[in-house]
Backbone as a ProteinNet text record, in pm:
[ID]
protein_1_A
[PRIMARY]
MRTTSAVLGAAAVTLALSACGAPSEQAAESENEGGGADVLTVGVNPVPHGDILAFIDENLAEEAGLNLEIVEISDYNTPNAALVEGELDANYFQHRSFLAEWTENGPDAELAYITDVHIERLGLYSEGVESIDDLPDGAEIAVPNDPANLARALGVLEAEGLITVDPEAGGSATESDITDNPRDITVTPLEAAQLPRSISDVDAAIVNGNYAIEADLPEESNVLAWEPEGEDYVEAYANGLVALEENADDERVQLLAELLHDERVLEFVRESWQGVVLAVDGDGNIVEAEAADEE
[TERTIARY]
10826.8	10970.3	10994.5	11087.3	11117.3	11257.9	11270.3	11399.8	11434.3	11549.7	11584.7	11711.5	11709.2	11828.7	11827.5	11935.2	11938	11938	12014.8	12018.6	12011.4	11911	11889.9	11872	11962.7	11953.2	11871.5	11816.1	11729	11800.3	11926.2	12000.1	12031.5	12025.6	12064.2	11946.4	11824.5	11707.7	11695.4	11725.9	11713	11627	11508.9	11411	11368.4	11331.6	11281.9	11137.1	11116.5	10983.1	10970.3	10866.1	10845.9	10824.8	10892.1	10884.5	10780.3	10715	10616.5	10492.3	10382.8	10258.6	10176.9	10047.7	9957.7	9957.6	9920.3	9918.3	9834.1	9719.8	9635.8	9706.4	9783.9	9859	9967.7	10035.3	10140.4	10083.4	9967.2	9905.9	9868.8	9814.8	9775.9	9896.6	10008.5	10130.4	10178.7	10173.1	10219	10136.1	10001.7	9915.2	9940.6	9963.3	9986.2	10115.2	10214.7	10342	10343.2	10231.9	10223.9	10310.9	10335.5	10428.8	10364.2	10235.1	10169.5	10130.1	10095.9	10049	10158.2	10118.9	10212.8	10265.2	10395	10457.7	10421.8	10386.7	10366.1	10486.6	10564	10686.4	10657.3	10678.8	10640.7	10763.1	10791.1	10900.1	10849.9	10924.2	10881.9	11000.5	10972.7	11070.1	11070.9	11186.5	11195.2	11097.4	11083.3	10998.3	10907.3	10779.9	10708.4	10657.5	10671.8	10612.1	10658	10791	10843.7	10795.9	10788.5	10740.6	10593.4	10514.2	10371.5	10352.8	10427.2	10415.5	10471.3	10577.3	10631.6	10527.8	10453.4	10346.8	10241.4	10203.8	10106.4	10162.3	10288.6	10351.9	10356	10383.7	10400.6	10268.2	10163.4	10041.1	9915.6	9912.8	9788.8	9800.9	9917.4	9930.3	9903.4	9960.8	9946.4	9799.9	9731.2	9589.1	9507.7	9546.8	9473.7	9514.7	9622.4	9669.1	9752.6	9821.1	9906.1	10052	10131.2	10274	10349	10403.1	10466.8	10618.3	10677.4	10821.2	10839	10904.9	10919	11060.8	11071.9	11202	11213.8	11304	11320.3	11413.7	11367.7	11439.5	11442.8	11561.8	11574.3	11552.2	11548.7	11531.5	11391.8	11360.5	11231.1	11234	11349.9	11361.6	11349.3	11394.8	11401.8	11267.5	11176.9	11059.4	10970.6	10945.6	10861.8	10933.6	11063.3	11140.5	11142.6	11159.1	11161.3	11025	10918.7	10783.6	10762.8	10804.9	10789.8	10871.6	10988.6	11076.8	11032.2	10929.1	10879.4	10953.4	11036.6	11112.7	11032.1	10921.2	10829	10688	10602.8	10460.1	10383.6	10432.3	10367.5	10470.9	10440.6	10523.8	10434.9	10494.2	10420.4	10518.4	10516.3	10609.5	10568.2	10471.3	10448.1	10303.6	10284.3	10149.5	10114.2	9988.9	9941.1	10015.5	10048.5	10118.1	10254.4	10326.3	10456.2	10438.3	10339	10315.1	10281	10198	10161	10282.7	10369.3	10489.2	10584	10599	10688.5	10636.5	10505.1	10445.7	10461.9	10448.1	10460.5	10601.4	10699.7	10838.5	10912.5	10844.7	10909.8	10881.4	10907.4	10885.3	10737.1	10709.4	10571	10516.4	10452.6	10398.7	10274.4	10177.6	10052.5	10060.9	10068.7	10071.1	9938	9888.3	9758.3	9777.2	9716.9	9715.6	9599.4	9629.1	9528.3	9446.9	9516.5	9444.6	9534.3	9472.5	9544.6	9574	9685.6	9720.8	9751.5	9838.6	9874.6	9928.1	9934.6	9996.6	10116.5	10228.7	10345.8	10351.5	10326	10321	10460	10470	10593.8	10606.2	10727.4	10752.8	10866.5	10857.9	10966.5	11047.3	11168	11251.8	11374.6	11424.8	11546.1	11620.6	11752.2	11832.6	11855.7	11865.4	11903.3	11794.4	11685.1	11575.2	11456.2	11390.1	11283.1	11143.1	11128.6	10996.5	11009.5	10898.2	10896.4	10942.9	10896.9	10932.3	11081.6	11149.8	11292.9	11379.7	11318.9	11397.9	11454.3	11584.6	11643	11610	11612	11601.1	11717.8	11687.4	11790.6	11814.5	11726.7	11743.5	11744.9	11823.6	11826.7	11741.5	11646.9	11558.4	11571.9	11610.8	11623.8	11488.8	11461.6	11334.3	11360.7	11266.2	11284.8	11292.3	11374.4	11391.6	11306.5	11236.8	11150.4	11028.7	10981.4	10880.9	10756.5	10700.1	10575.7	10596	10704.1	10726.7	10787.2	10851.3	10900.5	10782.7	10684.4	10566.2	10494.4	10490	10425.4	10498.4	10630.1	10710.2	10692.3	10685	10662	10527.8	10431.2	10300.5	10308.9	10399.5	10419.6	10473.6	10573.9	10634.4	10533.2	10449	10347.5	10243.4	10203.6	10104.4	10155	10286.9	10345.5	10377.2	10339.1	10356.3	10498.1	10582.7	10722.8	10739.4	10658.4	10668.4	10528.2	10518.5	10397.6	10436.4	10357.2	10384.7	10279.7	10322	10230.4	10125.4	9997.9	9894.6	9881.7	9922.4	9912.4	10011.5	10113.3	10212.5	10156.3	10060	9994	10091.4	10066.9	10148.9	10284.2	10313.9	10444.9	10533.1	10493.6	10567	10709.5	10801	10940.7	10978.6	11102.2	11147.3	11140.7	11142.8	11133	10992.1	10894.1	10756.1	10722.7	10822.2	10800.5	10785.1	10672.5	10645.1	10667.9	10669.2	10692.5	10772.9	10880.3	10970.8	11021.2	10931.5	10963.4	11081.9	11111.6	11223.7	11346.6	11343	11458.1	11504.8	11408	11437.8	11506.7	11610.8	11674.6	11620.9	11557.7	11502.4	11601.3	11650.6	11753.5	11698.7	11668.2	11620	11734.6	11707.3	11803.3	11730.8	11805.5	11746	11685.3	11563.2	11486.2	11559.8	11630.1	11699.7	11815.2	11866.7	11979.4	11936.9	11809.2	11763.7	11795.8	11771	11805.3	11953.9	12038.9	12183.7	12228.7	12146.6	12184	12125.7	12044.9	11971.7	12064.9	12181.7	12274.9	12345	12333.9	12401.7	12311	12183.2	12087.3	12012.3	11934	11856	11736.8	11681.9	11569.1	11555.4	11480.1	11458.4	11318.8	11255.8	11127	11156.7	11119.6	11160.7	11037.7	11043.4	10938	10928.6	10807.6	10785.3	10869.9	10887.7	10964.5	11109.4	11170.4	11309.9	11323.5	11223.2	11225.3	11219	11135.7	11123.8	11254.6	11314.5	11439.8	11549	11548.7	11651.7	11611.4	11494.9	11445.3	11427.9	11399.1	11384.2	11268.7	11152.7	11044	11079.8	11170.5	11210	11332.3	11424.5	11553.9	11569.8	11478.3	11486.4	11361.6	11368.4	11252.9	11160.2	11032.8	10933.1	10871.4	10904.3	10856.8	10716.4	10683.1	10550.8	10522.9	10394.4	10348.1	10278.1	10279.7	10207.1	10058	9994.9	9850.8	9771.3	9654	9567.1	9458.6	9474.5	9371.8	9263.1	9160.1	9048.3	9085.8	9191.3	9236.1	9362	9385.9	9510.1	9530.6	9427.4	9439.6	9457.2	9376.3	9382.4	9521.2	9583.4	9713.2	9830.3	9823.9	9946.5	9941.6	9831.8	9833.3	9924.6	10009.9	10092.6	10007.9	10026.9	9941.4	10008.9	9933.4	9977.8	9962.6	10067	10068.8	10110.7	10047.6	10083.6	10071.9	10122.7	10097	9947.3	9898.5	9756	9704.7	9782.3	9738	9726.9	9791.6	9788.2	9702.4	9629	9553.2	9449.5	9395.2	9292.4	9349.8	9480.8	9545.7	9492.2	9448.4	9388.3	9485	9614.6	9713	9723.8	9722.8	9729.7	9606	9488.3	9364.6	9356.8	9411.6	9413.3	9503.6	9619	9707.3	9639.3	9570.5	9497.9	9397	9329.9	9232.2	9301.6	9413.1	9483.6	9541.4	9580.5	9636.2	9534.5	9405.1	9301.2	9239.7	9299.8	9253.9	9267.3	9171.1	9171.5	9298.2	9358.8	9482.5	9598.4	9597.7	9701.2	9682.1	9558.4	9530.2	9577.6	9551.8	9594.4	9746.1	9811.1	9957.5	10018.7	9964.6	10015.8	9995.7	9876.9	9846.7	9936.6	9958.5	10038.4	10187.4	10232.1	10375.7	10428.3	10350.3	10403.4	10302.4	10261.5	10160.8	10207.6	10123.3	10152.2	10230.8	10308.6	10390.7	10325.7	10275.7	10209.8	10062	9976.1	9831.7	9774.2	9707.6	9646.6	9526.5	9506.7	9393	9313.3	9182.4	9102.3	9064.3	8988	8952.2	8862.3	8800	8714.9	8790.2	8921	9000.5	8991.4	8954.7	8944	9059	9111.6	9215.2	9154.7	9222.4	9175.1	9231.1	9146.7	9189.1	9201.2	9263.1	9287	9157.1	9049.7	8924.8	8863.7	8873.7	8816.1	8887.7	9020.6	9096	9060	9041	9006.6	8870.9	8775.4	8641.5	8641.5	8737.3	8744	8801.9
11202.9	11192.7	11116.1	11163.2	11097.3	11040.2	10909	10844	10807	10851	10833.4	10751.3	10657.8	10581.7	10555.7	10589.3	10573.4	10427.1	10344.5	10201.8	10132.6	10049.6	9986.9	9838.7	9757.9	9613	9556.5	9435.7	9376.7	9361.2	9320.4	9298.5	9428.8	9541	9669.9	9750.5	9699	9773.4	9757.4	9860.8	9856.1	9972.5	9941.6	10044.1	10032.5	10145.8	10146.3	10100.6	9969.9	9913.4	9791.1	9782.5	9666.2	9543.5	9434.1	9312.1	9216.4	9252.9	9161.2	9239.6	9166.3	9230.3	9273.7	9258.3	9300.2	9450.8	9507.3	9653	9722.1	9662.1	9723.9	9728.4	9622.8	9619.4	9724.3	9739.6	9839.2	9979.3	10005.4	10137.3	10166.2	10063.5	10082.5	10113.4	10040	10064.2	10206.4	10253.6	10388.6	10492.8	10472.7	10567.3	10567.4	10444.8	10435.8	10503.9	10502.5	10563.9	10712.1	10761.5	10903.3	10939.2	10843.2	10866.1	10922.1	10953	11007	10896.3	10934.6	10839.3	10738.8	10612.5	10505.8	10525.3	10510.1	10533.8	10422.5	10461.1	10366.9	10377.2	10269.7	10269.5	10206.4	10284.1	10241.4	10246	10133.7	10127.2	10163.6	10249.8	10298.8	10307.2	10298.7	10345.5	10498	10561.2	10706.2	10788.8	10755	10833.4	10739.2	10769.8	10880.9	10848.9	10721.7	10675.2	10758	10777	10854.3	10998.4	11055.5	11193.9	11206.4	11105.2	11108.7	11097.8	11006.9	10994.6	11118	11177.5	11300.4	11412.2	11420.3	11519.9	11497.6	11371.9	11340.6	11376.1	11340.1	11366.2	11515.7	11594.8	11738.3	11815.6	11758.6	11835.5	11777.8	11646.8	11583.8	11501	11442.9	11340.6	11393.6	11507.5	11558.7	11585.1	11649.3	11678.7	11550.7	11445.6	11319.2	11233	11270.1	11191.1	11072.7	11081.2	10972.3	11012.5	10928.6	10951.4	10860.1	10915.7	10837.6	10836.4	10720.6	10711.3	10651.2	10723.2	10683.2	10632.6	10507.9	10447.1	10426.3	10497.2	10487.1	10371.7	10288.8	10168.3	10168.9	10163.2	10186.8	10063.4	9944	9823.5	9765.6	9662.8	9597.2	9472.7	9431.3	9304.8	9319.6	9432.8	9449.3	9475.4	9557.5	9599.7	9486.9	9383.4	9273.5	9190.4	9167.6	9091.5	9163.5	9296.1	9374.8	9373.2	9368.4	9360.8	9226.7	9119.7	8986.2	8973.2	9034.8	9026.4	9117.4	9196.7	9284.1	9414.8	9446.8	9571.4	9689.4	9658.7	9760.3	9722.6	9823.5	9798.7	9782.5	9846.5	9841.3	9880.4	9852.1	9906.8	9956	10036.6	10100.7	10117.1	10020.4	10025.5	9934.8	9845.3	9736	9730.1	9660.6	9633.1	9487.5	9453.3	9319.7	9209.8	9234.7	9132.5	9101.4	9206.1	9185.3	9112.3	9153.7	9090.4	8942.6	8910.1	8771	8687.3	8742.3	8669.4	8653	8758.2	8752	8651.2	8652.8	8562.2	8417.2	8393.8	8256.9	8202.9	8290	8245.5	8284.9	8359.9	8409.6	8323	8375.9	8300.5	8278.7	8185.8	8154.1	8264.1	8362.5	8475.1	8526.3	8571.6	8624.4	8776.7	8831.3	8975.9	9020.9	9132.9	9184.6	9313	9317	9438.3	9523.4	9639.6	9718.9	9806.3	9883.2	9974.9	10020.1	10050.3	10109.2	10255.3	10304.4	10445.7	10513	10455.3	10519	10414.7	10452.5	10369.7	10445.2	10375.8	10431.1	10369.1	10449.9	10396.7	10358.2	10241.3	10206.7	10294.6	10340	10418.8	10357.7	10367.5	10325.1	10449.9	10457.9	10577	10549.3	10654.8	10643	10776.1	10768.2	10889.4	10924.8	10824.2	10851.2	10831.1	10767.1	10737.5	10825.1	10882.8	10978.4	10921.2	10805.1	10745.7	10595.4	10525.9	10380.5	10345.9	10422.8	10394.1	10408.4	10488.1	10509.4	10401.6	10311.3	10202.4	10116.9	10092	10012.9	9865.2	9792.7	9647.9	9596.6	9500.7	9448.9	9534.7	9631	9720.1	9640.5	9689.9	9628.8	9714.1	9649.6	9717.9	9651	9728.2	9677.1	9683.6	9585.2	9575.6	9532.4	9555.2	9507.5	9355.5	9301.6	9156.7	9085.4	9160.5	9090.2	9039.3	8918.2	8851.7	8934.8	9001	9076	9189.7	9264.2	9379.6	9341.8	9225.9	9178.8	9149.7	9076.5	9047.5	9176.1	9267.4	9396.8	9473.8	9471.3	9541	9478.1	9345.9	9279.5	9320	9346	9392.6	9528.7	9614.3	9745.5	9726.9	9642.2	9618.6	9555.5	9468.2	9404.7	9507.5	9595.5	9697.7	9790.7	9808.1	9894.1	9818.2	9691.4	9612.9	9563.5	9568.3	9526.1	9376	9313	9169.2	9112.8	8980.7	8909.4	8812.6	8810.7	8724.9	8615.1	8494.4	8381.8	8416.9	8423.2	8463	8367.4	8243.3	8146.2	8175.6	8256.4	8288.8	8383.8	8466.7	8557.1	8645.3	8658.3	8743.8	8686.7	8567.1	8505	8508.7	8585.2	8588	8638.1	8573.6	8617.1	8632.2	8672	8689.6	8560	8444.7	8316.3	8290	8369.1	8352.7	8442.7	8510.9	8592	8497.1	8502.8	8411.2	8475	8605.6	8674.8	8800.6	8820.1	8932.7	8982.1	9045.6	9078.5	9173.8	9254.1	9348.3	9301.9	9175.1	9113.1	9194	9237.6	9312.8	9222.7	9271.9	9200.9	9256.7	9171.3	9211.3	9170.9	9269.5	9245.9	9278.4	9175.8	9201.9	9248	9353.8	9407.1	9436.6	9444.6	9483.1	9621.5	9639.4	9760.3	9888.8	9888.8	10010.2	10047.1	9950.9	9976.7	10034.8	10026.5	10064	10209	10308.1	10445.6	10463.6	10395.1	10407.2	10335	10243.1	10162.8	10215.3	10320.7	10364.3	10410.7	10463.1	10508	10391.8	10271.5	10155	10073	10108.8	10034.8	10133.2	10080.3	10168.2	10229.5	10154.8	10204.3	10117.2	10165.6	10090.1	10117.1	10013.5	10028.1	10040.1	10154.4	10186.8	10208.5	10150.8	10172.7	10321	10368	10509.3	10570.2	10498.2	10557.1	10582.2	10486.3	10503.4	10604.6	10611.4	10711.7	10852.3	10871.7	11003	11042.2	10948.9	10978.4	11021.1	10962.5	10992	11102.7	11164.8	11272.1	11227.5	11100.1	11050.9	11115.1	11139.5	11200.7	11337.3	11409.6	11542.4	11537.8	11445.6	11447.9	11344	11249.3	11147.3	11152.2	11084.6	11074.7	10965.1	10996.8	10897.2	10841.3	10715.9	10654.9	10597	10553.3	10493.4	10488.3	10495.1	10472.9	10338.3	10282.2	10157.7	10178.3	10087.7	10101.7	10068.9	10130.4	10107.4	10007.4	9883.4	9782.3	9792.5	9710.8	9719.9	9669.7	9588.1	9541	9614	9731.9	9806.9	9837.5	9890.4	9923.6	9797.3	9697.4	9572.9	9509.7	9516	9450.8	9536.8	9668.3	9747.1	9871.2	9894.6	10004.7	9969.8	10062.7	10045	10074.1	9995.4	10013.7	9988	10009	9989.9	9842.7	9786	9643.2	9628.2	9534.6	9503.9	9353.4	9305.5	9167.3	9146.9	9031.1	9001.6	9026.2	8990.1	9005.1	9151.7	9240.8	9383.7	9464.4	9396.9	9467.6	9562.7	9529.9	9614.3	9709.1	9715.7	9810.7	9950.5	10021.3	10153.6	10249.8	10237.3	10325.9	10299.2	10170.9	10132.9	10182	10162.5	10205.6	10357.5	10427.9	10573.4	10621.7	10557.9	10595.2	10568.3	10455.1	10424.8	10533.9	10583.7	10691.9	10820.2	10853.1	10975.9	10968.2	10849.5	10833.5	10867.8	10869	10901.8	11039.6	11114.4	11251.2	11329.9	11416.7	11491.9	11575.6	11617.9	11695.4	11608.8	11482.4	11389.4	11358.5	11335.4	11310	11427	11548.3	11666.5	11677.1	11647.3	11651.1	11554	11433.7	11334.2	11381.8	11431.1	11474.4	11589.4	11685.9	11802.4	11771.5	11676.3	11649.3	11565.9	11468.8	11373.1	11349.8	11456.9	11445.8	11352	11253.5	11161.4	11038.9	11045.8	10931.8	10858.4	10932.1	10873.2	10910.8	10810.2	10831.5	10799.8	10896.9	10875.4	10781.8	10698.5	10607.4	10638.8	10654.9	10692	10570.3	10594.1	10487.1	10380.9	10410.7	10313.6	10236.9	10262.6	10191.5	10248.4	10376.4	10441.2	10538.7	10542	10638.6	10778.7	10869.6	11007.3	11086.4	11115.7	11194.2	11340.8	11419.9	11561.6	11633.4	11610.4	11680.7	11643.8	11514.2	11468.1	11533.3	11541.7	11601.1	11748.4	11818	11959.2	11979	11888.4	11900.6	11886	11804.9	11786.2	11907.7
10451.2	10427.4	10299.3	10217.9	10092.1	10097.7	10086.6	10086.4	9943.8	9895.9	9756.1	9741.7	9646.2	9612.7	9463.9	9395.6	9250.2	9211.4	9280.6	9254.4	9388.8	9407.7	9536.6	9517.7	9573.1	9562.1	9675.8	9655.8	9756.7	9888.9	9886	10010	10079.9	10005.8	10062.6	10114.3	10095.8	10140.5	10290.8	10364.8	10510.4	10553.2	10601.2	10633.4	10778.2	10837.8	10974.6	10973.4	10966	10950	11038.3	11117.2	11202	11116.8	11150.9	11071.3	11126.4	11234.7	11290.5	11331.5	11344.6	11386.2	11267.4	11276.6	11169.3	11160.3	11042.5	11026.7	11134	11170	11271.3	11405.8	11436.2	11560.6	11560.7	11446.5	11435.5	11453.9	11391.7	11403.5	11547.8	11616.9	11755.2	11841.8	11816.7	11892.1	11870.9	11743.6	11711.9	11785.6	11789.1	11856.3	12006.5	12061.3	12204.5	12245.5	12156.4	12186.5	12153.6	12099.8	12065.8	11947.9	11858.1	11748.5	11624.4	11628.7	11511.1	11415	11292.6	11193.3	11159.2	11146.2	11114.2	10972.2	10954.3	10824.7	10726.7	10604.6	10495.1	10403.7	10393.3	10313.7	10177.5	10072.2	9937.3	9846.5	9779.3	9682.1	9543.9	9474.5	9343.4	9248.5	9119.2	9020.8	9028.5	9005.7	9025.8	8943.8	8814	8724.1	8646.7	8639.1	8702.6	8843	8883.1	9008.5	9128.4	9140.6	9252.6	9250.1	9131.4	9119.8	9159.2	9121.7	9155.9	9307.3	9371	9516.3	9587	9531.4	9590.7	9584.4	9474.4	9461.8	9570.3	9591	9696.2	9832.9	9855.5	9985.4	10015.9	9912.9	9932.2	9933.8	9873.1	9855.6	9920.3	9942.3	9986.2	10113.6	10137	10241	10381	10414.1	10550.5	10584.1	10492.9	10515.6	10530	10455	10459.5	10578.6	10648	10761.6	10722	10607.8	10559.8	10571.9	10637.6	10654.3	10558.7	10451.5	10345.8	10360	10333.9	10310.7	10171.9	10084.7	9945.1	9922.5	9877.4	9849.8	9699.2	9635.4	9489.9	9454.8	9362.4	9320.1	9168	9110.6	8966.9	8880.3	8938.9	8857.3	8877.1	8798.6	8806	8895.2	8941	9012.4	9163.8	9216.3	9361.1	9429.4	9374.2	9452.6	9503.4	9422	9469.9	9574.7	9554.8	9652.6	9786.8	9783.6	9906.6	9974.8	9895.9	9951.9	10022.2	9957.7	10015.7	10143.6	10146.1	10263	10377.3	10354.8	10459.9	10472.3	10372.3	10376	10322.2	10255.2	10204.9	10247.3	10262.5	10287.3	10156.1	10052.3	9921.1	9817	9691.6	9584.7	9472.2	9387	9277.7	9163.1	9070	8957.5	8843	8863	8769.3	8722.4	8608.2	8560.9	8591.9	8570.4	8605.7	8530.4	8404.5	8325.6	8386.1	8428	8491.6	8624.2	8703	8832.6	8816	8716.7	8693.5	8656.1	8570.9	8529.7	8647	8729.4	8845.5	8947	8970.9	9068	9025.2	8895.6	8844.6	8862.6	8851.7	8854.8	8982.4	9071.2	9191.4	9312.2	9432.3	9555.1	9581.7	9672	9706.4	9795.9	9736.1	9811.7	9741.7	9819.1	9764.8	9761.2	9639	9621.4	9562.8	9612.2	9568.4	9489	9371.3	9289.2	9338.7	9395.5	9465.3	9370.9	9285	9196.1	9081.7	8967.9	8854.9	8883	8830.6	8848.9	8715.7	8635.7	8509	8411.6	8286.4	8182.7	8127.3	8116.7	8048.9	7909	7810.3	7674.5	7626.5	7566.2	7498.6	7374.9	7349.6	7229.6	7150.5	7019.3	6931	6897.6	6951.2	6940.3	6853.4	6789.5	6709.5	6708.7	6703.4	6689.4	6543.4	6456.7	6318.7	6215.5	6254.5	6161.9	6198.4	6097.8	6124.2	6111.4	6046.4	6032.2	6014.1	6032.4	6012.1	5872	5773.9	5634.7	5608.4	5692.7	5673.6	5737.4	5812.7	5869.9	5756.8	5756.3	5647.6	5661.5	5551.6	5559.3	5643.5	5730.1	5819	5941.2	5967.1	6082	6212	6308.1	6441.2	6534.8	6601.2	6695	6830.9	6930.5	7066.8	7136.8	7221.3	7293	7437.2	7529	7666.9	7671.2	7759.9	7763.3	7867.7	7957.6	8052.6	7976.7	8008.6	7925.1	7895.4	7995.9	7974.2	7875.6	7891.9	7804.9	7670.6	7662.5	7533.1	7440.7	7492.3	7410.4	7372	7463	7439	7329	7331.8	7230.4	7092.7	7089.8	6961.9	6903.9	6991.6	6945.3	6878	6928	6865	6723.4	6709.4	6577.1	6481.9	6535.9	6451.5	6407	6498.4	6464.2	6355.1	6347.7	6245.4	6116.7	6108.4	5987.2	5963.1	6065.9	6047.5	6061.2	6146.7	6168.4	6188.2	6187.3	6227.2	6337.2	6442.7	6557.3	6564.9	6597.6	6612.6	6717.8	6680.7	6777	6894.3	6876.1	6984.8	7097	7068.4	7171	7274.8	7234.7	7327.9	7403.6	7535.2	7619.3	7653.5	7601.9	7625.8	7501.8	7402.7	7275.9	7294.5	7222	7216.4	7070.1	7046.7	6908	6828	6896.2	6825.7	6773.6	6818	6771.7	6653.2	6598.5	6478.2	6359.3	6293.2	6182.1	6045.4	6040.6	5913.6	5942.1	5865.1	5888.2	5752.9	5674.8	5536	5519.3	5621.3	5608.8	5685.1	5727.3	5793.3	5914.2	5994.4	6115.6	6218	6281.6	6391.8	6522.7	6601.1	6730.5	6839	6913.3	7015	7153.8	7235	7371.5	7462.6	7539.5	7636	7766.2	7875	8002.4	7985.4	8035	8005	8040.4	8152.3	8195.3	8103.6	8025.6	7936.8	7802	7770.4	7636.6	7598.6	7685.4	7644.7	7615.7	7690.8	7669	7543.1	7494.3	7377.7	7247.8	7255.7	7137.4	7025.4	7062.8	6959.4	6889.5	6945.6	6888.3	6798.8	6791.5	6709.5	6620.4	6529.2	6441.8	6516.1	6610.6	6688.6	6812.4	6910.2	7033.6	7086.1	7136.3	7204.4	7353	7410.6	7547.1	7635	7755	7853.8	7888	7916.3	7938.3	8047.9	8160	8269.9	8230.8	8162.1	8121.9	8008.5	7923.3	7816.7	7874.4	7975.9	8038.9	8104.8	8180.6	8249.8	8152.4	8032.9	7933.6	7836.4	7858.2	7771.1	7626.6	7606	7468.7	7393.4	7456.7	7379.5	7322.4	7389.6	7343	7252.3	7277.1	7209.7	7099.4	7088.6	6984.9	6897.6	6784.6	6696.9	6748.2	6762.9	6803	6675.1	6645	6521.2	6536.7	6657.5	6680.7	6829.7	6862.6	6998.7	7005.5	7121.8	7144.2	7118	7042.4	7017.7	7142.9	7157.3	7272.7	7235.3	7283.2	7261.7	7367	7354	7448.3	7587.3	7597.4	7728	7773.5	7719.6	7742.4	7891.5	7955.3	8097.8	8180	8154.6	8230.8	8224.3	8108.7	8092.1	8135.6	8110.5	8119.1	8208.3	8278.4	8374.4	8490.8	8530.7	8649.8	8771.9	8876.9	8992.4	9125.1	9229	9366.2	9403.3	9464	9498.8	9644.7	9714.9	9853.3	9873.8	9985.9	10022.7	10038.3	9999.2	10008.9	10150.3	10248.8	10387.8	10430.1	10354.6	10387.5	10290.8	10204.6	10100.8	10159.5	10275.7	10337.4	10442.3	10452.7	10543.6	10512.9	10616.2	10595.3	10527.1	10554.9	10492.9	10343.3	10306.2	10164.9	10091.5	10152	10088.6	10078.2	10177	10171.1	10058.3	10042.7	9931.9	9798	9787.1	9663.2	9630.7	9733.3	9712.6	9666.8	9729.4	9692.6	9551.4	9509.9	9375.5	9266.9	9303	9205.3	9230.4	9320.8	9343.1	9212.5	9184.7	9058.7	9042.3	9153.6	9144.6	9098.3	9135.4	9090	8941.9	8900.6	8759.3	8672.9	8720.2	8646.4	8641.9	8753.5	8759.9	8659.2	8651.9	8557.4	8414.4	8385.2	8248	8204.8	8294.2	8259.7	8252.8	8332.8	8341.9	8226.2	8178.7	8079.8	7969	7904.4	7800	7689.4	7659.8	7550.4	7590.1	7697.6	7739	7855.5	7952.2	8069	8064.6	8072.7	8069	8206	8267.7	8398.9	8386.3	8489.1	8495.3	8621.8	8607.6	8724.2	8807.3	8914	9005.7	8946.7	8833.6	8765.2	8657.2	8645.8	8546.7	8407	8395.5	8264.9	8243.9	8122.9	8089.1	8092.7	8160.9	8171.2	8054.6	7958.7	7844.1	7884.8	7799	7831.6	7864.1	7784.5	7805.1	7940.2	7976.2	8102.7	8219.4	8210	8319.2	8333.8	8219.1	8225.5	8290.4	8261.4	8316.6	8468.1	8518.4	8662	8731
[MASK]
+++++++++++++++++++++++++++++++++++++++++++++++++++++++++++++++++++++++++++++++++++++++++++++++++++++++++++++++++++++++++++++++++++++++++++++++++++++++++++++++++++++++++++++++++++++++++++++++++++++++++++++++++++++++++++++++++++++++++++++++++++++++++++++++++++++++++++++++++++++++++++++++++++++++

């Protein structure tokens, strides 16, 4: 069953999910009542996460014995809170850098990163500018305002030679850590979901892959640059499956992790979002086009 909500707040997440008892106890109760496979409720951003889980639900889950309930959540703030509150069994929307920042500043809860699934490349998009060289001096560039993705976006601008960022700032870099800005670029942090709607108001914007896909930016806007792939690219920025630490070994969670790396899922990701979403296999390697074809 797929449950969809365009905008879902933490207080509004109400799911048919037992709030007590270990996963094994819940599964046993379900079997004793003859209710079939215990439902795994997973919170996702709609694209591409929701589409990937919908593909699994429609093509793989029944045969594997997994009963999925997919809850689509359009923001980055709700899914972890809903997981901690017991309203979700797992979520799939974030990378390790975001999870680390959220854990440091969020409630006292142990969340486990289960497995990598895909990378959504940041892209520098523009409606009116066709290349990096065409950006005017004093150009305004909008970037995501959450700490993990802000530092990541600044790395894109630095890789393109537009700015220099203090290396000591690392993954916590903000616009105040720009040490050299020869073209007087104005960096404007905005909430990530607002970036596609704001692109017409700025010279360019660095947009997260999921929001870029939803807004058709790769097809309808000029792509000035893609995020560079460093050697720690997967470790830092692959989106993955997350659960409470106490539920990390839940058989349903582990089964979903296995299905997320099925060769049919890898192919679906590669074919659906070429260039924007990069599939990651069970060993943590980016699946290039040739590798996917060989499988």
